[in-house]
C-alpha positions in Angstrom: 0.0 0.0 0.0 1.1 3.5 -0.7 2.2 5.8 2.1 0.6 9.3 2.6 2.5 10.7 -0.3 3.8 7.3 -1.6 7.2 5.9 -0.6 9.0 8.3 -3.0 7.8 11.3 -0.9 8.6 9.9 2.5 12.2 11.2 2.5 11.0 14.6 1.4 8.4 14.7 4.2 11.0 13.5 6.7 13.2 16.3 5.5 10.5 18.9 5.9 9.1 17.8 9.3 12.2 16.4 11.1 15.5 17.3 9.5 15.1 21.0 8.5 13.3 22.2 11.7 15.9 20.4 13.8 18.8 21.6 11.9 17.4 25.2 11.9 17.0 25.0 15.7 20.5 23.7 16.3 21.9 26.4 14.0 19.9 29.1 15.7 21.1 27.9 19.1 24.8 27.8 17.9 24.6 31.3 16.5 23.0 32.7 19.6 25.3 31.0 22.1 28.7 31.1 20.4 28.3 34.0 18.0 25.9 36.3 19.8 23.7 36.4 16.7 20.3 36.9 18.2 18.3 40.1 18.8 15.1 41.0 20.6 13.4 41.2 17.3 14.3 37.6 16.6 12.8 36.6 20.0 9.7 38.6 19.4 9.2 37.2 15.9 9.6 33.7 17.2 7.2 34.3 20.1 4.5 35.9 17.9 4.8 33.4 15.1 4.7 30.5 17.6 1.7 31.7 19.5 -0.5 32.6 16.5 0.3 29.5 14.5 -0.1 27.2 17.6 -3.5 28.8 18.2 -4.3 28.2 14.5 -4.0 24.5 15.4 -5.6 24.5 18.8 -8.4 26.9 18.2 -8.8 26.6 14.4 -8.0 23.0 13.4 -8.9 21.4 16.7 -11.7 23.1 18.6 -13.4 25.0 15.6 -13.0 22.5 12.8 -12.9 19.1 14.3 -15.1 19.4 17.4 -17.2 22.3 16.3 -17.0 23.8 19.8 -18.1 27.2 18.5 -19.3 28.9 15.3 -17.8 31.9 13.6 -17.9 34.0 10.4 -15.9 33.1 7.2 -13.2 35.7 7.9 -12.3 34.4 11.3 -12.5 30.8 10.0 -10.2 31.7 7.2 -7.6 33.3 9.5 -7.6 30.3 11.9 -7.3 27.7 9.1 -4.5 29.8 7.5 -2.6 29.9 10.7 -3.1 26.2 11.4 -1.8 25.4 7.9 1.4 27.4 8.7 2.4 24.7 11.2 2.9 22.2 8.4 0.8 19.5 10.2 -1.2 18.7 7.1 -4.2 19.9 5.1 -7.2 20.8 7.3 -9.4 17.9 6.2 -6.7 15.3 6.6 -5.8 16.6 10.0 -9.4 16.7 11.1 -10.3 13.2 9.8 -7.3 11.5 11.4 -8.0 13.3 14.7 -11.7 12.1 14.6 -10.4 8.6 14.0 -8.2 8.9 17.0 -11.2 9.8 19.1 -13.2 6.9 17.7 -10.5 4.3 18.5 -8.5 6.0 21.3 -5.7 3.7 22.6 -7.2 0.8 20.5 -5.3 -1.0 17.8 -7.0 1.3 15.2 -5.9 4.5 16.9 -3.5 6.2 14.4 -1.1 7.3 17.1 -1.5 5.5 20.4 1.6 5.1 22.6 0.0 2.1 24.4 -0.3 0.2 21.2 3.0 0.9 19.3 5.1 2.9 21.7 6.1 6.6 22.3 8.1 7.2 19.1 5.3 5.9 16.9 2.7 8.1 18.7 5.0 11.1 18.6 5.7 11.2 14.8 6.4 7.7 13.6 2.7 7.2 12.6 3.0 10.0 10.0 5.4 7.9 8.0 3.7 4.6 8.5 0.2 5.7 7.6 -0.9 4.6 4.2 -2.7 6.7 1.6 -5.5 4.2 1.7 -5.9 4.8 5.5 -6.0 8.5 5.0 -8.6 8.3 2.3 -10.7 5.9 4.4 -10.5 8.3 7.3 -11.7 11.1 5.1 -14.6 9.0 3.8 -15.6 7.8 7.3 -15.0 10.9 9.4 -14.3 13.8 7.1 -17.2 13.7 4.6 -19.0 16.6 6.3 -16.1 19.0 5.8 -16.4 18.8 2.0 -19.8 20.6 2.3 -18.0 23.8 3.3 -16.3 25.5 0.3 -14.0 27.6 2.5 -12.7 24.5 4.3 -12.1 22.7 0.9 -10.3 25.7 -0.5 -8.0 26.0 2.6 -7.4 22.3 2.5 -6.4 22.4 -1.2 -4.1 25.4 -0.8 -2.4 24.1 2.3 1.2 24.4 1.0 0.6 28.1 0.0 -0.1 29.0 3.6 2.8 26.9 4.9 5.2 28.9 2.7 3.6 32.2 3.6 4.6 31.6 7.3 8.2 31.5 6.3 7.8 34.5 4.0 6.3 36.6 6.7 9.1 35.6 9.1 11.7 36.7 6.5 10.0 40.0 5.7 9.8 40.8 9.4 13.4 39.9 10.4 15.5 39.0 7.4 17.5 35.8 7.5 17.6 35.5 11.3 13.9 36.3 11.4 13.4 33.4 8.9 15.5 31.1 11.1 13.7 31.9 14.4 10.2 32.7 13.1 10.3 29.9 10.5 12.5 26.9 11.4 12.7 27.2 15.2 9.1 28.1 15.4 8.2 25.1 13.3 10.3 22.8 15.4 8.4 23.8 18.5 4.9 23.8 17.1 5.4 20.3 15.6 6.9 18.7 18.7 4.5 20.4 21.1 1.5 19.2 19.1 3.0 15.7 18.7 3.5 15.7 22.5 -0.2 15.9 23.0 -0.6 12.6 21.2 2.4 10.9 22.9 3.3 12.5 26.3 -0.4 13.2 27.3 -1.2 9.5 26.9 1.6 8.4 29.2 2.5 11.1 31.8 0.1 13.1 33.9 -3.0 12.9 36.1 -6.6 12.2 35.4 -9.5 14.4 36.5 -12.3 12.4 34.8 -13.1 8.8 34.1 -12.5 7.8 30.5 -12.0 4.5 28.7 -8.6 5.5 27.4 -5.2 6.4 28.8 -5.4 10.2 28.3 -3.7 12.3 30.9 -3.6 16.0 32.0 -0.1 17.4 31.7 0.7 20.8 33.1 3.8 21.5 30.9 2.1 20.5 27.7 -0.9 22.4 28.8 1.2 25.6 28.9 3.1 25.0 25.7 0.1 23.8 23.7 -2.2 26.6 24.6 -4.4 24.4 26.8 -4.3 21.2 24.8 -2.3 19.4 27.4 -5.4 19.1 29.6 -5.9 16.0 27.5 -7.9 13.9 29.9 -10.4 16.7 30.2 -10.6 16.9 26.4 -11.2 13.1 26.0 -13.9 13.2 28.7 -15.7 16.1 26.9 -14.4 16.3 23.3 -16.8 19.0 22.2 -16.0 21.4 25.0 -14.6 24.7 23.9 -12.6 24.9 27.1 -10.0 22.2 28.1 -9.1 23.8 31.4 -11.8 22.6 33.7 -10.4 24.0 36.9 -9.3 27.6 37.6 -5.6 26.6 37.8 -5.6 24.7 34.5 -4.2 27.4 32.2 -6.0 27.3 28.8 -4.9 30.1 26.5 -7.0 28.8 23.6 -10.0 28.9 25.9 -9.2 32.4 27.0 -9.1 33.5 23.4 -12.4 31.8 22.6 -14.0 33.6 25.6 -12.6 36.9 24.4 -13.9 36.4 20.9 -17.3 35.4 22.3 -17.4 38.7 24.3 -16.9 40.8 21.2 -19.3 38.6 19.1 -16.7 37.1 16.8 -17.9 33.6 17.8 -21.2 32.2 18.9 -22.8 29.0 20.1 -19.8 28.2 22.3 -20.2 24.8 23.9 -19.8 24.5 27.6 -20.1 21.4 29.7 -22.8 21.7 32.4 -21.4 21.6 36.0 -23.6 18.6 36.8 -22.1 16.6 33.9 -18.6 17.5 35.0 -19.3 16.3 38.6 -20.9 13.0 37.4 -17.8 12.0 35.3 -15.1 13.2 37.8 -12.8 10.7 39.4 -14.0 10.0 42.9 
């Protein structure tokens, strides 16, 4: 069976997702530590690009598209899908379909990236290179059919690489070659590994606030880095919830942004889990 882009493309995909971001991060660290080649503008470009593109995944791809935790207008939807695409984690419909399959078979043998089935490395990024084209197409047919009814989603899905490249172009325009290094490659390294850690780390390390049939865990560190996605046990207990932080101390930057957008009427029909339901499912 063919892999996601056929076997001939696996080395290219490995180069784009693993080699180049890692090499760029090591180069940036070397230049900063030994050559002093880093400025406040580089740090700001990295921080801004990391935050907005990570939110593109957490708020856009995940809570808006996959779980339909809220509704919004086409402009806001476009912006979030564009920012999510800049993380190079795949076209929106592919990403959403695979994620819905993960929820349907969490920590089962059909889960695309369960560490309990095939180990940590597979769940972190190995699954990307072992998933076949047929499996992706089947996931789209089974879980992603509804997304094809939205012309904007289809357009953003089909123009995925354009927005990925745009993320690097913006970084270069803002800061030149060092801006490209920090806002492009270093930022990509962190967004990829932080998102992958939700699939891997958050099914191994952490605590559980709610009873679920899987091994999902709440992890404070990933919660911070992944804009609230690290409260993974909470999410698996209530997948449609717009808010993953279920306690005041569970920092959820994505949830805060959704609340803010709701306050100024940029989003509506925001889904909240009733307190009674939270109490019923809580670990005693």
